Each structure stands twice: as structure tokens, then as C-alpha cells.
N, C-alpha and C positions, 0 to 999 in steps of 0.2 A: 357366693363367696363374699368376703368383707367389702369388696369393691363393687358389688352388685352383679358381677358376672355369674351366669348360671351354668353349672356343669351337669351333664346328663348321666344318669346311672340306672342300671337294671337291678332289681331287688328280687332275690329268691329267698323264700322262708318256709318253715314248716307250716302245714295246713291245720293249725289249731290256734288257740288263743293264748298260748304260752309266751314267755319272754326268754329270749335266747341271746347268747353272745354274738357279736358281729365278726364276720370275716370279710375284710375289704381288700380289693385290689384296684389300682389306679394305673391305667396304661394308655399309650398313644396310638395303639394299633386297632382300635375299635372294640367295643364291648363284645362283639361277636367273636373276634379273634381271641379274646380272653378266655373263651370256653375251651381252647385247645390245650391248655396246660393242666389246670385242675377244673373239673366240671362242677359248676355251682350247684346243680341239682343234687349231685351226690353229697356235697358238703351240707346242703340244706336238709337232706334226708337224715343226716346224723346230728341234727339239732343245732343248726346255726342259721343266722340271718346272713346271707351272702350278698355283697354289694359289688358290682362290677362297673367301674366308672371310666368314661372318656375324660382324659385330662384336658386342661384348658387349651382351646384352639384346635381340638381334634374331633372329627366326626360330628357327633350331635351336641358337643359342648361349645359354648360361646367363648369369645376371647381370641387373643393372638398366641400362637404357639412359638415359643423359643425354648429349646431343650432345657428342661429342669428348672428354669428360672423362677417359676411360680409354685414349685412343688412343696416347698416348706410351708408356706402360708395356706395354700389350697389343701394340702394334706391335713393340717391342723383343723381348718374349717370343716372339711368333710368328716373327719373323725368326730368332731363335736356334734355335728348334725346327726350322724349315724347313731351315736350313743344315746341321743335323746328321742329316737323314734319309739313309739308306744309299745312296740313288740320286741324291744331289745332290753337286755339287763344292764346296759351301761358300759359293758366291756367290749373293747375292739382289738382284734388281731388283724394282721395284714399278711398277704401272701403274693407271690408272683416272681417272675424271673426277668433278668436283664434290665431293661428300662423300668419295668414295674417291680423289679427288685430294689432298684435305687430309690424309687418313690417311697419305699418303706424306710430306708435309711434317712432320707430327708425329713420324712414325717417324724421319725424318732428324735431328731434334734430340735423339733418345734416346741417341745415342752408340754405336749399333750398329756394330760393325766388319765384320759380314757384309754389311751393306747397301752396295752398290757404286754404284747408279745408280737414278734415279727418272724417271717420265714423268707429272707431274701436269697433267692437262688441265682447263682452266677451273676452277682451284682458287683458294682464298682464302689469306690469310696471318694471319687472326685471326677470332675469332667476333664480337666487338663491331662491327667495321666493316661486317659484312654483316648485322647484326641490329639492335642498338639504338643504334648510333653512326655512321650514315652522315652524317658531318659534323653530328652532333647529332640526326638524325632516326631514327625507327624504320622499318625496311624492312617495313612492315605487310603488303603483299601477298605478298611472298616468304615471310615467317615464317608467315603463316596458311596459305598454300597448301601449303608444304612439310610442315608438321605434319599438316594434314588429309589430304592425298592420299598422302604418301610414308611417314609414320611411324605415324599413328594406327591404321590397320586392323590391323596386326600386334599393336599394344599392346592392342587390344580382345580379340583372340584369346588373348593371354597372360593377360589379367586374368580373362576370363569363361569361357574354355574353350568346349567344345561344348555350350552351354546355351541355354535359351530367352532368357535375358537377353542373350546375345551377339547373337542374331537381332534383338532389339529395338534394341540399341545400333547394330548395323550398318545397320538400316533408318533410324534417325535420322541416321546419318552420311551415307548416300546422299541423304537429303532435304536435308541441309545443304549438300552439295556441289552439288546442283542449284540451290540458292538462294544461292550464295556471294556473288554481287554485292550482294544485299540485306544479307547478314550483315556485310559490311565496315562498314556504317553503325551497327551495334549497339555502343554504348559503355556502360561503359568497356571498352577492349580487354583489360585484365587479366582480365575476366570473359567473354571471347569465348565465346559460347554453344555454337557447334558443337563446341568442344573441351572446355569445362568440364563440360557436362552428360553427357559420356561417363564421367567419373570415372576415366579410364584414363591420363591424361597428367599425372603429378604434377609434372613439372619446369616445366610451362608458366608457371604463375603465378609460381613462384619465380624463374625467370630474368628475367621481365619486371620484377620489382621490384629486381633487383640493380643497383647502381651500376656505371658503366663501369669504374671503377678497382678493383672488387672482386677479391680474390685468385682467385676461381673463374675469371675470364677470363684472368688472367695464366698460369694453368697450361696453357691451350690457345692461347696466343698465340705465333706463330712470328716475326713481324716484329721483336719486341723481342729475340729471341735468334738473329737470322739467322746470327751467327758460328758457331753450332753445326751449320748445314747445310753439310756438307762433301762432298757427293756431287753429280755433274753431273745436271742435270734437262732434260728435253725438255718445254717449256711451250707449250701450244696455247691460243689465246685467240680471242675474237670481238669485233668492234667493237661488237656489240649484246649482249654477254654481261654478266650481272649481276656477274661477278667479273673484269672486264677489267683494272682497274687493279691488282688484287691479283696476277693472273697476271703482268703486266708487272713488278711489284715483285719477285716470286719469281725471275724471270729475271735481273733486274738484279743481285740479290744474288750469284748464282753467276757471272754474266758479269764483273762488276767485280772479282771475286776470282780470276778465271782458272780456274774449275772446269770450263769447257767447255760451259756451258749453251747451249741453243738456244731460239729463240722463233719461233712461227708464229702470225700473226694474220690471220684471214679475216673476211669480212663477216657472220659468223654470229651467231645467238642461242645460248642455252644448249643444248649437246648437239645442235645442229642444223647439220649440215655440208653442206647442200644449196645449190643456186644460187638458189632462190626464197625470199627472206627478207622477211617482212612483205609490203609492197606492191611490192617491187622484185624484178626478175629480174637477177641479177648475171652470168648467162651460165655457160657450161660451165666456165670457169676456176675459178669459185667452188666447184664441187663436185669438184675434183680430189682432195680428201681424203675420198672415199667409203669404203665398207667395205673394199674390197680394198686401196686405197692406204693407208688408215689402218693396216691390218695391216702392210703393207710398210714404212711409215714407222717403226713401232715396232720391227719386226724389225731394220731397218738400225741403229737406235739401240742396241738391246740387243746385237746381234751385235758392234758395235764395242767396247762397254764390258765385255761379259762373255765374249766369245770372241776378242777381238783382231782382228776383221775391219777392213779399211780403212774409214775414216770416209766416209760418203756424204752426211751432212747437214753440208756444209762451211760454209755461210753462217750466221753467228750469228743473223741475223734474216731472216725472209721475211714480207712483209706485202702485203696486198691493197689496192690503191687503187681505191676506188669512183669512179664517174663515168666512168673509162676501163676499169674492170674488168680490171685487170692486176696480176700479181704482181711485186713488186720485192724486192730484197735490200738489206741494210744491215749495217754492222759494229757500230754502237752505237746506243743509245737514250738521249735523242733523237738523230735523225739528225744527222750531222756538218755537213750543209749547211742547217741549220735557222736561219731568221731569225725570232725571236719578235717579232711586229709588232702593236702596238695598233691596233684598229679601234674608233673612238670613237662614242659615241651622241650624237645631236643631235635636237632637236625644237623646236617652238614651244609645247610644253606639252600636245599632244594626240596622244601616241603610242599611245593605246589602240586596239587591234584592228589588223589588217593594213591597214585603210583609213585609219589615222591618219597623222599627219605625222612619224612617227619615221624618222630617217635614220641609217645607219651609214656612216662615212667614215674614211679614214686621216688626215684633217686634224684637228688638235686643236680643241677647242671654243673658242668666244669667251669673253670675260671674263664676260659675263652671258648667261644662258640660262634660259628658263622651266622650272619644275619639272614633271615628269610625275607624275601621281597616279592611284591606283586604290584601291578598297576591297577588302580581302581578308576574305571571310566564311568561317569554318571550317565552317559548315553547308552551304556551296555551293562546295566546292573545285574547282579545275581538274582534270578527269578525266585520268588517265594514258592516253596514246595513243602507243604505240610506245616504243622505247628498250630499255634493259637490264632489262626487267621480268621477273618470274617469278611470275605469279599467275594462278590459274584464274579463269575467268568472262569476262574481257575478251578474252583471246586476241589482244591487240594489241601484240605485242612487235616489235622490229626497226624498220625504216623504215616510217613510216605518213604519209599525207597529212595535214598539220596545218591545212589551209585552214579547215575548219569550226570547229575549236577557236580559231583566231585571230580569230574574230568576237566573242569574249568581251571585255567591257570591262575585266576584271581581268588582261588580258595586254597588255603593252606590246610593240610590234614596231619594231625598228630595222633598216632594210633599205638595202643599197647600191643604186647605180645598176647597170644591166646591165653585166657585166664585158666589157671590150674584148678581153681575151685570157684564156686559161685560167690558173687559179691552183691550185697544189697545196698543200693543207693536210694535213700529216702530223705527228702528235706530240701531246704533252700540251697541254691547253687550260684556261685560267682566265678568269673574268670578275672584274674589280675594279669593284665597284658601290658608289657613294656613295648612301646611303639614310637616310631618317628614318621612324620609326614612332611612333604614339601608344600602342602596346601595351607591356606589360611584357616580353613576349618574342614573337617572331614568326619566320617563315621568309622567305627569298628564294630564288627558283629562276631558272635560266637554261637556255636551249636554243639550240643552233646548228642552223640550218636551211638547206638548199640549195633555192633557188627556181628552178624551170624557167621557160622563156619562157611556157608556158601557164598558169603560176600554181601548178602542183603544188609542194607544200612538204614535202620529206622531211627529217625530223629526223636529225641526225648524232650529236649528243652532248648530254647534259644533266647538271645537277647541282643541289644544294640546299645551303643553309647555315642552320642554326638559329642565330638571332642570338646567343643567350646562349653558344653554343659559342665565339664569338670575342670577345664583349664581356661582361665580367663586371660592368661598372659599369651603373647604371640606363640603360635604353634610351630611355625616353620622350622624344620631341621633341628629339633631338639627332642630328646627322648623323654617321654612322660609315662607314668603308670596310669592306665585306665582300668576302672572297675566296671565290668559288664555283668549286669544282673540277669541271670537266666531263669528267674523265678524258682520253680521247684518241680520235682518229679518223684516217683517211686518206681524203681525198676530193679529187678533181680538180673544182673548180668550173669548168665549161665556159664558153666564150665565150657571152655572152648570158644566162647565169644570174646570179642575185643572191644575196648572202649576207644572211641575216637572223638576228638575235638576239632571242629572246623573253625577257622578264623578267616574273615573276609571284611568287606566294607559296605555291603548292601544286602537288602532283603526286600525285593520290590515285586508287587506293589503293596505289600504289607506296610512298609515304611516308605516315605518319600526319599528319593535318592538325594544325597548331599551333593550340591554342585561344586563343592571344594573351593568356592570363591570367597566365602565368608557371608554370602547371601543365602537365599532360599529359592527353590522353585515355586514357592507360593506366589511370588511376585516378580520373578525374573525367568529368563530362558537361557541365561549365560552360564556356561560351565567350563571346567577344565579337568584334565586327568590329574590324578594324584599318585605319587610314587610312595608306597607304603613299605616301611621296614619294621620287622618284628624281631625283637631281641629275646634271647633266652640263655644268657650266660649267668655266671655266679652273681654278678652285680645287678642283673636284670632277669630274675628267675620267673619268667612268664609261666603261669599255671592255672589250672582249674581247681577249685576247692570242692571236693566231693563230700557230701554228708553220708559217710559209710556207717552202716548199722552193724554192731557187733553183739 
């Protein structure tokens, strides 16, 4: 690299004297782990020089690892080196998912002329949005799990070497992983014991304390400099992936600028492309992008952009509609035949639990309507159950039956009558919620659920808003409108099914509970209960906006 640090890479190439395009992937999980997504030998057999590299500070590469901070410059330098190898033709494409999806986006903003095409699968577009600013909340479960499982073991090896101290620290880590569900409750999170007591992850506390607008985050933010991404991208997402909205945004940037980007969205969770997701079986169609077809898909993409082959991925968007379990195509996002339609909340003031009197209807509310109320206790938050989670211990991502959870008094449920005909909902979803709290700061959450005739309740999309993120004035005892982003979904609500919206104030440990004090559990253990009031009258028409396809 330009500062003298050496990064380690494995190179696979055709066994002849030809010159070929490069396919590069840069990841922090070791070069050997990189073989698990796309096999370099298969790509090389199809006429590519394939390079799998450990990023800075990981495994066989030198330097200090701080998430993403070096990936713009290191990506540029690696691409330049790769393009000048004697057996390459000077063209470089990049592939990989998750962290090594985002290394592609960061390399794309570096200004490299040799980088011609990328394929970022389930990738983000910033660090803050998937860490400490998910609409104001901390992605606690994902942050803790990723650091503990994926990053910390190698950092222990690098710090302690082959010593007795390493064995002790590794034993402690294994014990903490076994008890990770309990460890989420240990506060403050800035002193998260399973990580802090190892002494091997220096950046952990430092990053938790950084403000969202800090210069550190700006250096590794792509969405604010999207105009610098000037290469086409193949973007693959999942309706239950933790980076769904970011992957869609990455596609839209290139698609709207005419770069030739493509987007594929299945019913998947993170890096899980099978048909059985969570509690649901989406059928054979959902698994059509298995290992063999995933290789073929990427080869079709790279063959077109690096070898001039005819384009085989002709539709800008391919998306999977749950409920009918079918693939569909579209030209733009949102879909051109989308009708954004408000579904309003109603009740007589007792919408608590699925057995309450909460109703969802396309009719606007009356002039006067009783307020729904619940108590949010940060010491007893609503458990995460399904969705775009990425945390160890609960193993409850994707679609999960919400019936038991909906018996909690701190969850309001607004439900339609059984549908008389099927209704497709495909696209971005928001809840506009009129609420009042007696807390200095608090959270509000929303979840869209498909209710089958037998009562089974599968979650489709969810979101959160930290009140102070939208309201900078004092919060106490005043009605505000909060916009909760549920990202997106595609689901056919079948005849006889019902649509339900859940409203609450926590989703733990996916998000850190708000202590309601104006502070954060990152650096404090003090909390108080909050009295939440949800309004749904004519002056305060709380509702969800559904992207209905006609």
C-alpha cells in the first residue's frame, strides 16, 4: 500500500499464458472464508484472474484493523496493483457480500480508472446507518455479534500470539459466546464485557463514543458521495436482510444515472439464499440462486462488462413476491404502478395486544377518537423476534410467528377485516404516527404483519425512530408526528388474510433500549418508564402508507 503496509492475497488464474480480466474480493474474514461465497477456482476456469485479499489488519495482512477506515485507499492501491500484473488485461471487477460488498462501494468512490464493474451483494452505503444511527438507534445485536464472532478471534491471535494468555482469552470468548443472550443485558454497552475484557479490540469503545457527524464516519460514507460511483453494479438483496434499504439505495444511485445497474431481491436473510427462511418455506423458486446459479449469475454479469458478451441480465429489477412465491420483474423502483395508500389506525382506546379493539382501515378516522396508551419499560423491552436481525443467540431472523409476542400489553395491534380479494404490497413502507410521551427522549417502533386465517402472524417489515432524531424541541407531554421507516417488502396478502400493524417502543436486542432519560445505555445504567399515548383522530390520523400494486 502507499504507506508501506503489505496486504496478503491469494491469486487464482487460468493455466496458460493468456491475459485476463481480474475479479477481486477484499474481506476481513480470511482469504479461506472468502471461498464460501463464490469459488475462485470456478471463476478462474471461466477465464478470470481471481484475487482474494485479507484487508488491512486481518489474518495474513499487516496493519491495524479499524472497520472500513482504510478501504478507499487500500482498494485503490490493490486495484492498481492487480491491473498491472503481467497476466491481466488491465480491467478489474469486484465481487463479495456484506463487508466485502461495501469494500467494493468504497473502492468505487476512490476514482480508480481500472475498476470497471462491481457486484456488491447485501451491502451497505454508510457505517453509521447500520451501526449507531438506525434512525437514531444503535444496532446493538448486530454490532455485538459481528465484533464477537467475526472480528475478535483473529484480533486475539494477533495481540497475544501463541501463548497461554491467548488460550485464556479464547476460553473466555467461547464462554461469552455461549451466554451472549444474557450478556446483552449488561450495561453500559460501552463497557460490553465480552469485548472489553479481552483487551484486543481497541476501536470498540472509541467508535461507540463518536458522534454521528464525526469526520471519521464521513471518510467511509458512500451515500453522501454517490456521484463518485461511476461503475455498474449488480446488487442482490433480501426482504429480511439487515442491509436491505442500503442495497436498494445503491442500486437506485446507478440506475437513475443510467450506469446499467441491476437489482435482485429475494425473501432471504443475510447471506442465506435458500427457500426455508425463518418459519416459512417459500418454495423451490426462492432457492433458484443457489451456489451453481449464483456463480452463473455473476459470470453472466462480468462476461458482459469485462468481455463484451451479450447482456443476459436484461431486467433492471427482479423481485420475489411472498404469499404467492413468484418472481416478477420491473423497470424502476418504486414500481411504476404503485399507489401509495394510507391504512388508518382506529380503536376505542384498548388496542393493547392482538385481542384488543385496534382496527386498521382505509377509512379516515372520526373527528374524535380515544387515545391508545401503554407503558414502555426499558428494563423489560419487547424481544426481537424475526426481521432483518443479525445477532447470535436468538437465531430468530426472517419471518417468525408473532402471536405470542402480540399478547404483551406494551404492543398495540391494529388489524383489518379479512380481505375479500388478494392485495399486493410491493415497495417502500412508512408509518406516520402521532404520539405523546412523558419521557425526555424515547423510541417508537412499527411492524407490518400478515395474518393467516388460522391466526399465524408473519412479520414482513419493521422499523424504529428515536424521538430526538426527528424532534429537537422538548418532547414531554406534547403530540408530535413521527415517521417510522419500515424499509420495503413484497407480499401478496391473500383472500381471507388480514393486515396488521404493531406499534410499540422497543425491539431488543436488535436495537438498544432507550432509557427514556435523554441519555443512552451506551454510557449509563439509569432508566425510567415512559407513558406513551398514540393518537388516531381526524387531527392526528396515524397510519401506515402501503405501496399497493394495481
